[in-house]
PQR file of N, CA, C, O and H, with PARSE charges and radii, in Angstrom:
ATOM      1  N   MET A   1       0.727  -1.241   0.295 -0.4000 1.5000
ATOM      2  CA  MET A   1      -0.010  -0.041  -0.157 -0.0000 2.0000
ATOM      3  C   MET A   1       0.862   1.128  -0.104  0.5500 1.7000
ATOM      4  O   MET A   1       1.788   1.081   0.705 -0.5500 1.4000
ATOM      5  N   ALA A   2       0.757   1.937  -0.666 -0.4000 1.5000
ATOM      6  CA  ALA A   2       1.375   3.443  -1.173 -0.0000 2.0000
ATOM      7  C   ALA A   2       1.534   4.475   0.490  0.5500 1.7000
ATOM      8  O   ALA A   2       0.498   4.661   1.129 -0.5500 1.4000
ATOM      9  H   ALA A   2       0.004   1.975  -1.324  0.4000 1.0000
ATOM     10  N   VAL A   3       2.426   4.859   0.843 -0.4000 1.5000
ATOM     11  CA  VAL A   3       2.133   5.896   2.006 -0.0000 2.0000
ATOM     12  C   VAL A   3       3.132   7.175   1.397  0.5500 1.7000
ATOM     13  O   VAL A   3       4.122   7.190   0.667 -0.5500 1.4000
ATOM     14  H   VAL A   3       3.267   4.708   0.324  0.4000 1.0000
ATOM     15  N   GLN A   4       2.339   8.213   2.087 -0.4000 1.5000
ATOM     16  CA  GLN A   4       2.998   9.494   1.325 -0.0000 2.0000
ATOM     17  C   GLN A   4       4.070   9.631   2.114  0.5500 1.7000
ATOM     18  O   GLN A   4       4.086   9.156   3.249 -0.5500 1.4000
ATOM     19  H   GLN A   4       1.534   8.201   2.680  0.4000 1.0000
ATOM     20  N   GLN A   5       5.219  10.388   1.525 -0.4000 1.5000
ATOM     21  CA  GLN A   5       6.345  10.742   2.316 -0.0000 2.0000
ATOM     22  C   GLN A   5       6.646  12.072   3.025  0.5500 1.7000
ATOM     23  O   GLN A   5       7.481  12.380   3.876 -0.5500 1.4000
ATOM     24  H   GLN A   5       5.207  10.774   0.603  0.4000 1.0000
ATOM     25  N   ASN A   6       5.547  12.852   2.299 -0.4000 1.5000
ATOM     26  CA  ASN A   6       5.459  14.457   2.961 -0.0000 2.0000
ATOM     27  C   ASN A   6       4.358  14.631   3.521  0.5500 1.7000
ATOM     28  O   ASN A   6       3.525  13.782   3.206 -0.5500 1.4000
ATOM     29  H   ASN A   6       4.869  12.602   1.609  0.4000 1.0000
ATOM     30  N   LYS A   7       3.978  15.487   4.315 -0.4000 1.5000
ATOM     31  CA  LYS A   7       2.459  16.044   4.544 -0.0000 2.0000
ATOM     32  C   LYS A   7       2.255  16.867   3.280  0.5500 1.7000
ATOM     33  O   LYS A   7       3.151  17.435   2.656 -0.5500 1.4000
ATOM     34  H   LYS A   7       4.655  16.177   4.572  0.4000 1.0000
ATOM     35  N   LYS A   8       0.698  16.853   2.926 -0.4000 1.5000
ATOM     36  CA  LYS A   8       0.554  17.881   1.788 -0.0000 2.0000
ATOM     37  C   LYS A   8      -0.310  19.273   3.016  0.5500 1.7000
ATOM     38  O   LYS A   8      -1.236  19.167   3.821 -0.5500 1.4000
ATOM     39  H   LYS A   8      -0.030  16.392   3.433  0.4000 1.0000
ATOM     40  N   SER A   9       0.492  20.359   2.640 -0.4000 1.5000
ATOM     41  CA  SER A   9      -0.050  21.397   3.201 -0.0000 2.0000
ATOM     42  C   SER A   9      -1.467  21.978   2.923  0.5500 1.7000
ATOM     43  O   SER A   9      -2.216  21.225   2.300 -0.5500 1.4000
ATOM     44  H   SER A   9       1.244  20.445   1.987  0.4000 1.0000
ATOM     45  N   ALA A  10      -1.837  22.895   3.195 -0.4000 1.5000
ATOM     46  CA  ALA A  10      -3.157  23.199   3.101 -0.0000 2.0000
ATOM     47  C   ALA A  10      -3.242  23.920   2.137  0.5500 1.7000
ATOM     48  O   ALA A  10      -4.229  23.976   1.402 -0.5500 1.4000
ATOM     49  H   ALA A  10      -1.229  23.507   3.701  0.4000 1.0000
ATOM     50  N   SER A  11      -2.552  24.357   2.053 -0.4000 1.5000
ATOM     51  CA  SER A  11      -2.509  25.305   0.369 -0.0000 2.0000
ATOM     52  C   SER A  11      -2.335  24.242  -0.719  0.5500 1.7000
ATOM     53  O   SER A  11      -3.220  24.218  -1.574 -0.5500 1.4000
ATOM     54  H   SER A  11      -1.751  24.312   2.649  0.4000 1.0000
ATOM     55  N   ARG A  12      -1.506  23.512  -0.803 -0.4000 1.5000
ATOM     56  CA  ARG A  12      -1.482  22.316  -1.743 -0.0000 2.0000
ATOM     57  C   ARG A  12      -2.704  21.548  -1.600  0.5500 1.7000
ATOM     58  O   ARG A  12      -3.203  21.474  -2.723 -0.5500 1.4000
ATOM     59  H   ARG A  12      -0.788  23.531  -0.108  0.4000 1.0000
ATOM     60  N   ARG A  13      -3.600  20.791  -0.534 -0.4000 1.5000
ATOM     61  CA  ARG A  13      -4.522  20.571  -0.516 -0.0000 2.0000
ATOM     62  C   ARG A  13      -6.144  21.628  -1.021  0.5500 1.7000
ATOM     63  O   ARG A  13      -7.180  21.368  -1.634 -0.5500 1.4000
ATOM     64  H   ARG A  13      -3.195  20.852   0.378  0.4000 1.0000
ATOM     65  N   GLY A  14      -5.674  22.626  -0.470 -0.4000 1.5000
ATOM     66  CA  GLY A  14      -6.888  23.524  -1.710 -0.0000 2.0000
ATOM     67  C   GLY A  14      -6.660  23.709  -2.802  0.5500 1.7000
ATOM     68  O   GLY A  14      -7.613  23.869  -3.565 -0.5500 1.4000
ATOM     69  H   GLY A  14      -4.833  22.838   0.028  0.4000 1.0000
ATOM     70  N   MET A  15      -5.505  23.751  -3.234 -0.4000 1.5000
ATOM     71  CA  MET A  15      -5.462  23.883  -4.728 -0.0000 2.0000
ATOM     72  C   MET A  15      -5.985  22.335  -5.165  0.5500 1.7000
ATOM     73  O   MET A  15      -6.858  22.281  -6.031 -0.5500 1.4000
ATOM     74  H   MET A  15      -4.731  23.620  -2.615  0.4000 1.0000
ATOM     75  N   HIS A  16      -5.632  21.467  -4.767 -0.4000 1.5000
ATOM     76  CA  HIS A  16      -5.659  19.978  -5.577 -0.0000 2.0000
ATOM     77  C   HIS A  16      -7.819  19.973  -5.704  0.5500 1.7000
ATOM     78  O   HIS A  16      -8.420  19.276  -6.522 -0.5500 1.4000
ATOM     79  H   HIS A  16      -4.922  21.511  -4.063  0.4000 1.0000
ATOM     80  N   ARG A  17      -8.523  20.924  -4.673 -0.4000 1.5000
ATOM     81  CA  ARG A  17      -9.681  20.438  -4.648 -0.0000 2.0000
ATOM     82  C   ARG A  17     -10.060  22.312  -5.224  0.5500 1.7000
ATOM     83  O   ARG A  17     -10.900  22.974  -4.614 -0.5500 1.4000
ATOM     84  H   ARG A  17      -8.035  21.490  -4.009  0.4000 1.0000
ATOM     85  N   SER A  18      -9.406  22.799  -6.239 -0.4000 1.5000
ATOM     86  CA  SER A  18     -10.171  23.790  -6.129 -0.0000 2.0000
ATOM     87  C   SER A  18     -11.135  24.094  -7.302  0.5500 1.7000
ATOM     88  O   SER A  18     -11.597  25.206  -7.555 -0.5500 1.4000
ATOM     89  H   SER A  18      -8.724  22.261  -6.735  0.4000 1.0000
ATOM     90  N   HIS A  19     -11.406  22.786  -8.077 -0.4000 1.5000
ATOM     91  CA  HIS A  19     -12.277  22.412  -9.322 -0.0000 2.0000
ATOM     92  C   HIS A  19     -13.346  21.929  -8.345  0.5500 1.7000
ATOM     93  O   HIS A  19     -14.387  22.580  -8.427 -0.5500 1.4000
ATOM     94  H   HIS A  19     -11.030  21.883  -7.871  0.4000 1.0000
ATOM     95  N   ASP A  20     -13.346  20.937  -7.432 -0.4000 1.5000
ATOM     96  CA  ASP A  20     -14.834  20.625  -6.604 -0.0000 2.0000
ATOM     97  C   ASP A  20     -15.806  21.432  -6.592  0.5500 1.7000
ATOM     98  O   ASP A  20     -16.690  21.114  -5.796 -0.5500 1.4000
ATOM     99  H   ASP A  20     -12.500  20.408  -7.366  0.4000 1.0000
ATOM    100  N   HIS A  21     -15.971  22.314  -7.147 -0.4000 1.5000
ATOM    101  CA  HIS A  21     -17.179  23.458  -6.542 -0.0000 2.0000
ATOM    102  C   HIS A  21     -18.242  23.102  -7.634  0.5500 1.7000
ATOM    103  O   HIS A  21     -17.915  22.493  -8.653 -0.5500 1.4000
ATOM    104  H   HIS A  21     -15.253  22.572  -7.793  0.4000 1.0000
ATOM    105  N   LEU A  22     -19.157  23.388  -7.457 -0.4000 1.5000
ATOM    106  CA  LEU A  22     -20.721  23.024  -8.295 -0.0000 2.0000
ATOM    107  C   LEU A  22     -20.636  24.226  -9.108  0.5500 1.7000
ATOM    108  O   LEU A  22     -20.252  25.227  -8.502 -0.5500 1.4000
ATOM    109  H   LEU A  22     -19.422  23.882  -6.629  0.4000 1.0000
ATOM    110  N   GLY A  23     -20.956  24.381 -10.573 -0.4000 1.5000
ATOM    111  CA  GLY A  23     -21.177  25.155 -11.216 -0.0000 2.0000
ATOM    112  C   GLY A  23     -22.430  25.513 -11.255  0.5500 1.7000
ATOM    113  O   GLY A  23     -23.228  24.783 -10.668 -0.5500 1.4000
ATOM    114  H   GLY A  23     -21.268  23.569 -11.065  0.4000 1.0000
ATOM    115  N   THR A  24     -22.961  26.793 -11.990 -0.4000 1.5000
ATOM    116  CA  THR A  24     -24.461  27.217 -12.268 -0.0000 2.0000
ATOM    117  C   THR A  24     -25.095  25.981 -13.074  0.5500 1.7000
ATOM    118  O   THR A  24     -24.458  25.341 -13.910 -0.5500 1.4000
ATOM    119  H   THR A  24     -22.313  27.387 -12.467  0.4000 1.0000
ATOM    120  N   PRO A  25     -26.490  25.716 -12.702 -0.5600 1.5000
ATOM    121  CA  PRO A  25     -27.244  24.750 -13.422  0.2800 2.0000
ATOM    122  C   PRO A  25     -27.835  25.141 -14.549  0.5500 1.7000
ATOM    123  O   PRO A  25     -28.435  26.211 -14.654 -0.5500 1.4000
ATOM    124  N   ALA A  26     -27.699  24.283 -15.478 -0.4000 1.5000
ATOM    125  CA  ALA A  26     -28.293  24.437 -16.940 -0.0000 2.0000
ATOM    126  C   ALA A  26     -29.199  25.080 -17.090  0.5500 1.7000
ATOM    127  O   ALA A  26     -29.982  24.578 -16.284 -0.5500 1.4000
ATOM    128  H   ALA A  26     -27.212  23.414 -15.392  0.4000 1.0000
ATOM    129  N   ILE A  27     -29.822  26.051 -17.663 -0.4000 1.5000
ATOM    130  CA  ILE A  27     -31.212  26.386 -18.164 -0.0000 2.0000
ATOM    131  C   ILE A  27     -31.366  26.558 -19.447  0.5500 1.7000
ATOM    132  O   ILE A  27     -30.472  27.009 -20.163 -0.5500 1.4000
ATOM    133  H   ILE A  27     -29.186  26.459 -18.318  0.4000 1.0000
ATOM    134  N   ALA A  28     -32.689  26.162 -19.924 -0.4000 1.5000
ATOM    135  CA  ALA A  28     -33.411  26.176 -20.764 -0.0000 2.0000
ATOM    136  C   ALA A  28     -34.688  26.785 -20.971  0.5500 1.7000
ATOM    137  O   ALA A  28     -35.630  26.620 -20.196 -0.5500 1.4000
ATOM    138  H   ALA A  28     -33.415  25.795 -19.343  0.4000 1.0000
ATOM    139  N   VAL A  29     -34.743  27.632 -22.221 -0.4000 1.5000
ATOM    140  CA  VAL A  29     -36.103  28.501 -22.610 -0.0000 2.0000
ATOM    141  C   VAL A  29     -36.646  27.340 -23.315  0.5500 1.7000
ATOM    142  O   VAL A  29     -36.175  26.458 -24.034 -0.5500 1.4000
ATOM    143  H   VAL A  29     -33.978  27.766 -22.850  0.4000 1.0000
ATOM    144  N   GLU A  30     -38.275  27.775 -22.673 -0.4000 1.5000
ATOM    145  CA  GLU A  30     -39.284  26.836 -23.300 -0.0000 2.0000
ATOM    146  C   GLU A  30     -39.719  27.714 -24.715  0.5500 1.7000
ATOM    147  O   GLU A  30     -39.991  28.914 -24.711 -0.5500 1.4000
ATOM    148  H   GLU A  30     -38.657  28.492 -22.089  0.4000 1.0000
ATOM    149  N   PRO A  31     -39.718  27.093 -25.557 -0.5600 1.5000
ATOM    150  CA  PRO A  31     -39.760  27.441 -27.107  0.2800 2.0000
ATOM    151  C   PRO A  31     -41.681  28.248 -27.092  0.5500 1.7000
ATOM    152  O   PRO A  31     -41.912  29.386 -27.502 -0.5500 1.4000
ATOM    153  N   THR A  32     -42.323  27.679 -26.755 -0.4000 1.5000
ATOM    154  CA  THR A  32     -43.826  28.274 -26.837 -0.0000 2.0000
ATOM    155  C   THR A  32     -44.269  29.655 -25.918  0.5500 1.7000
ATOM    156  O   THR A  32     -44.671  30.790 -26.174 -0.5500 1.4000
ATOM    157  H   THR A  32     -42.136  26.755 -26.422  0.4000 1.0000
ATOM    158  N   SER A  33     -44.023  29.048 -24.985 -0.4000 1.5000
ATOM    159  CA  SER A  33     -44.043  29.924 -23.698 -0.0000 2.0000
ATOM    160  C   SER A  33     -42.931  31.045 -23.023  0.5500 1.7000
ATOM    161  O   SER A  33     -43.212  31.927 -22.212 -0.5500 1.4000
ATOM    162  H   SER A  33     -43.696  28.126 -24.777  0.4000 1.0000
ATOM    163  N   GLY A  34     -41.601  30.743 -23.599 -0.4000 1.5000
ATOM    164  CA  GLY A  34     -40.767  31.697 -23.366 -0.0000 2.0000
ATOM    165  C   GLY A  34     -40.156  31.723 -22.066  0.5500 1.7000
ATOM    166  O   GLY A  34     -39.199  32.418 -21.722 -0.5500 1.4000
ATOM    167  H   GLY A  34     -41.373  30.026 -24.258  0.4000 1.0000
ATOM    168  N   GLU A  35     -41.007  30.635 -21.162 -0.4000 1.5000
ATOM    169  CA  GLU A  35     -40.343  30.669 -19.586 -0.0000 2.0000
ATOM    170  C   GLU A  35     -38.385  29.510 -19.675  0.5500 1.7000
ATOM    171  O   GLU A  35     -37.742  28.692 -20.332 -0.5500 1.4000
ATOM    172  H   GLU A  35     -41.784  30.071 -21.441  0.4000 1.0000
ATOM    173  N   THR A  36     -38.390  30.339 -18.489 -0.4000 1.5000
ATOM    174  CA  THR A  36     -36.791  29.406 -18.073 -0.0000 2.0000
ATOM    175  C   THR A  36     -37.107  28.067 -17.288  0.5500 1.7000
ATOM    176  O   THR A  36     -38.189  27.963 -16.711 -0.5500 1.4000
ATOM    177  H   THR A  36     -38.913  31.003 -17.955  0.4000 1.0000
ATOM    178  N   HIS A  37     -36.357  27.237 -17.263 -0.4000 1.5000
ATOM    179  CA  HIS A  37     -36.600  25.929 -16.684 -0.0000 2.0000
ATOM    180  C   HIS A  37     -35.457  24.818 -16.612  0.5500 1.7000
ATOM    181  O   HIS A  37     -34.889  24.912 -17.700 -0.5500 1.4000
ATOM    182  H   HIS A  37     -35.477  27.321 -17.731  0.4000 1.0000
ATOM    183  N   LEU A  38     -34.831  23.800 -15.861 -0.4000 1.5000
ATOM    184  CA  LEU A  38     -34.081  23.448 -15.802 -0.0000 2.0000
ATOM    185  C   LEU A  38     -33.818  22.672 -17.067  0.5500 1.7000
ATOM    186  O   LEU A  38     -34.807  22.364 -17.733 -0.5500 1.4000
ATOM    187  H   LEU A  38     -35.292  23.723 -14.977  0.4000 1.0000
ATOM    188  N   ARG A  39     -32.753  22.351 -17.445 -0.4000 1.5000
ATOM    189  CA  ARG A  39     -32.742  21.365 -19.155 -0.0000 2.0000
ATOM    190  C   ARG A  39     -33.433  20.079 -18.481  0.5500 1.7000
ATOM    191  O   ARG A  39     -33.629  19.824 -17.293 -0.5500 1.4000
ATOM    192  H   ARG A  39     -31.950  22.602 -16.904  0.4000 1.0000
ATOM    193  N   HIS A  40     -33.684  19.478 -19.450 -0.4000 1.5000
ATOM    194  CA  HIS A  40     -34.517  18.080 -19.576 -0.0000 2.0000
ATOM    195  C   HIS A  40     -35.372  17.695 -18.212  0.5500 1.7000
ATOM    196  O   HIS A  40     -35.203  16.737 -17.458 -0.5500 1.4000
ATOM    197  H   HIS A  40     -33.525  19.685 -20.416  0.4000 1.0000
ATOM    198  N   HIS A  41     -36.350  18.766 -18.149 -0.4000 1.5000
ATOM    199  CA  HIS A  41     -37.135  19.230 -16.981 -0.0000 2.0000
ATOM    200  C   HIS A  41     -38.424  19.570 -17.057  0.5500 1.7000
ATOM    201  O   HIS A  41     -38.238  20.787 -17.056 -0.5500 1.4000
ATOM    202  H   HIS A  41     -36.487  19.544 -18.762  0.4000 1.0000
ATOM    203  N   VAL A  42     -39.904  19.428 -17.140 -0.4000 1.5000
ATOM    204  CA  VAL A  42     -40.553  20.128 -17.794 -0.0000 2.0000
ATOM    205  C   VAL A  42     -40.675  21.747 -16.897  0.5500 1.7000
ATOM    206  O   VAL A  42     -40.114  21.973 -15.825 -0.5500 1.4000
ATOM    207  H   VAL A  42     -40.055  18.440 -17.140  0.4000 1.0000
ATOM    208  N   SER A  43     -41.420  22.585 -17.548 -0.4000 1.5000
ATOM    209  CA  SER A  43     -41.423  24.119 -17.284 -0.0000 2.0000
ATOM    210  C   SER A  43     -42.683  24.199 -16.181  0.5500 1.7000
ATOM    211  O   SER A  43     -43.509  23.307 -15.986 -0.5500 1.4000
ATOM    212  H   SER A  43     -41.877  22.402 -18.419  0.4000 1.0000
ATOM    213  N   PRO A  44     -42.632  25.161 -15.686 -0.5600 1.5000
ATOM    214  CA  PRO A  44     -43.914  25.240 -14.485  0.2800 2.0000
ATOM    215  C   PRO A  44     -45.281  25.398 -14.997  0.5500 1.7000
ATOM    216  O   PRO A  44     -46.232  25.199 -14.241 -0.5500 1.4000
ATOM    217  N   THR A  45     -45.459  25.751 -16.262 -0.4000 1.5000
ATOM    218  CA  THR A  45     -46.817  25.384 -16.956 -0.0000 2.0000
ATOM    219  C   THR A  45     -47.172  24.022 -17.241  0.5500 1.7000
ATOM    220  O   THR A  45     -48.332  23.642 -17.078 -0.5500 1.4000
ATOM    221  H   THR A  45     -44.686  25.913 -16.876  0.4000 1.0000
ATOM    222  N   GLY A  46     -45.802  22.869 -17.863 -0.4000 1.5000
ATOM    223  CA  GLY A  46     -46.235  21.802 -18.062 -0.0000 2.0000
ATOM    224  C   GLY A  46     -45.943  21.896 -19.994  0.5500 1.7000
ATOM    225  O   GLY A  46     -46.688  21.577 -20.921 -0.5500 1.4000
ATOM    226  H   GLY A  46     -44.860  23.178 -17.995  0.4000 1.0000
ATOM    227  N   PHE A  47     -45.001  22.284 -19.986 -0.4000 1.5000
ATOM    228  CA  PHE A  47     -44.681  22.463 -21.283 -0.0000 2.0000
ATOM    229  C   PHE A  47     -43.041  21.271 -21.257  0.5500 1.7000
ATOM    230  O   PHE A  47     -42.373  21.030 -20.252 -0.5500 1.4000
ATOM    231  H   PHE A  47     -44.396  22.543 -19.234  0.4000 1.0000
ATOM    232  N   TYR A  48     -42.834  20.836 -22.407 -0.4000 1.5000
ATOM    233  CA  TYR A  48     -41.483  19.981 -22.477 -0.0000 2.0000
ATOM    234  C   TYR A  48     -41.364  20.166 -23.855  0.5500 1.7000
ATOM    235  O   TYR A  48     -42.209  19.711 -24.626 -0.5500 1.4000
ATOM    236  H   TYR A  48     -43.377  21.032 -23.223  0.4000 1.0000
ATOM    237  N   ARG A  49     -40.219  20.905 -24.298 -0.4000 1.5000
ATOM    238  CA  ARG A  49     -40.243  20.910 -26.020 -0.0000 2.0000
ATOM    239  C   ARG A  49     -40.810  21.015 -26.293  0.5500 1.7000
ATOM    240  O   ARG A  49     -41.267  19.967 -26.750 -0.5500 1.4000
ATOM    241  H   ARG A  49     -39.533  21.274 -23.672  0.4000 1.0000
ATOM    242  N   GLY A  50     -41.821  22.384 -26.533 -0.4000 1.5000
ATOM    243  CA  GLY A  50     -43.021  22.717 -27.250 -0.0000 2.0000
ATOM    244  C   GLY A  50     -44.167  21.709 -27.376  0.5500 1.7000
ATOM    245  O   GLY A  50     -44.948  21.569 -28.317 -0.5500 1.4000
ATOM    246  H   GLY A  50     -41.449  23.235 -26.161  0.4000 1.0000
ATOM    247  N   LYS A  51     -44.100  21.084 -26.300 -0.4000 1.5000
ATOM    248  CA  LYS A  51     -45.365  20.115 -26.431 -0.0000 2.0000
ATOM    249  C   LYS A  51     -45.908  20.141 -24.342  0.5500 1.7000
ATOM    250  O   LYS A  51     -45.304  19.857 -23.307 -0.5500 1.4000
ATOM    251  H   LYS A  51     -43.465  21.198 -25.536  0.4000 1.0000
ATOM    252  N   LYS A  52     -47.147  20.584 -24.630 -0.4000 1.5000
ATOM    253  CA  LYS A  52     -47.853  20.019 -23.438 -0.0000 2.0000
ATOM    254  C   LYS A  52     -47.788  18.943 -23.098  0.5500 1.7000
ATOM    255  O   LYS A  52     -48.134  18.041 -23.860 -0.5500 1.4000
ATOM    256  H   LYS A  52     -47.637  20.815 -25.471  0.4000 1.0000
ATOM    257  N   VAL A  53     -47.336  18.699 -21.877 -0.4000 1.5000
ATOM    258  CA  VAL A  53     -47.440  16.979 -21.374 -0.0000 2.0000
ATOM    259  C   VAL A  53     -47.522  16.574 -19.894  0.5500 1.7000
ATOM    260  O   VAL A  53     -47.485  15.460 -19.371 -0.5500 1.4000
ATOM    261  H   VAL A  53     -47.054  19.432 -21.257  0.4000 1.0000
ATOM    262  N   VAL A  54     -47.658  17.949 -19.314 -0.4000 1.5000
ATOM    263  CA  VAL A  54     -48.472  17.855 -18.029 -0.0000 2.0000
ATOM    264  C   VAL A  54     -49.748  18.436 -17.627  0.5500 1.7000
ATOM    265  O   VAL A  54     -49.809  19.492 -18.257 -0.5500 1.4000
ATOM    266  H   VAL A  54     -47.688  18.854 -19.739  0.4000 1.0000
ATOM    267  N   LYS A  55     -50.782  18.316 -16.930 -0.4000 1.5000
ATOM    268  CA  LYS A  55     -52.158  18.875 -16.548 -0.0000 2.0000
ATOM    269  C   LYS A  55     -51.553  19.832 -15.546  0.5500 1.7000
ATOM    270  O   LYS A  55     -50.911  19.481 -14.556 -0.5500 1.4000
ATOM    271  H   LYS A  55     -50.733  17.458 -16.419  0.4000 1.0000
ATOM    272  N   THR A  56     -51.861  21.262 -15.953 -0.4000 1.5000
ATOM    273  CA  THR A  56     -51.605  22.025 -14.472 -0.0000 2.0000
ATOM    274  C   THR A  56     -53.025  21.965 -13.820  0.5500 1.7000
ATOM    275  O   THR A  56     -54.090  21.498 -14.223 -0.5500 1.4000
ATOM    276  H   THR A  56     -52.383  21.548 -16.757  0.4000 1.0000
ATOM    277  N   LYS A  57     -52.609  22.692 -12.507 -0.4000 1.5000
ATOM    278  CA  LYS A  57     -53.843  22.660 -11.673 -0.0000 2.0000
ATOM    279  C   LYS A  57     -55.101  23.396 -12.070  0.5500 1.7000
ATOM    280  O   LYS A  57     -56.153  23.140 -11.483 -0.5500 1.4000
ATOM    281  H   LYS A  57     -51.743  23.071 -12.179  0.4000 1.0000
ATOM    282  N   GLY A  58     -55.041  24.439 -13.187 -0.4000 1.5000
ATOM    283  CA  GLY A  58     -55.829  24.908 -13.546 -0.0000 2.0000
ATOM    284  C   GLY A  58     -56.466  24.723 -14.620  0.5500 1.7000
ATOM    285  O   GLY A  58     -57.107  25.636 -15.140 -0.5500 1.4000
ATOM    286  H   GLY A  58     -54.187  24.646 -13.664  0.4000 1.0000
ATOM    287  N   GLU A  59     -56.387  23.391 -15.178 -0.4000 1.5000
ATOM    288  CA  GLU A  59     -57.076  22.749 -15.701 -0.0000 2.0000
ATOM    289  C   GLU A  59     -57.915  21.657 -15.801  0.5500 1.7000
ATOM    290  O   GLU A  59     -58.518  21.435 -16.851 -0.5500 1.4000
ATOM    291  H   GLU A  59     -55.866  22.650 -14.755  0.4000 1.0000
TER
END
């Protein structure tokens, strides 16, 4: 089993983890209603890729 020879300093450890942060979520615009929603998710009005796929409470 591998054993480290020298302790990794806090600065080096932080550099190693510098790319582990979360990015911004991917946002899509619905072509029919113009609403923004998460990619690959249904919009709040029930549209997905230009088609009505879910009935909302008002219907």
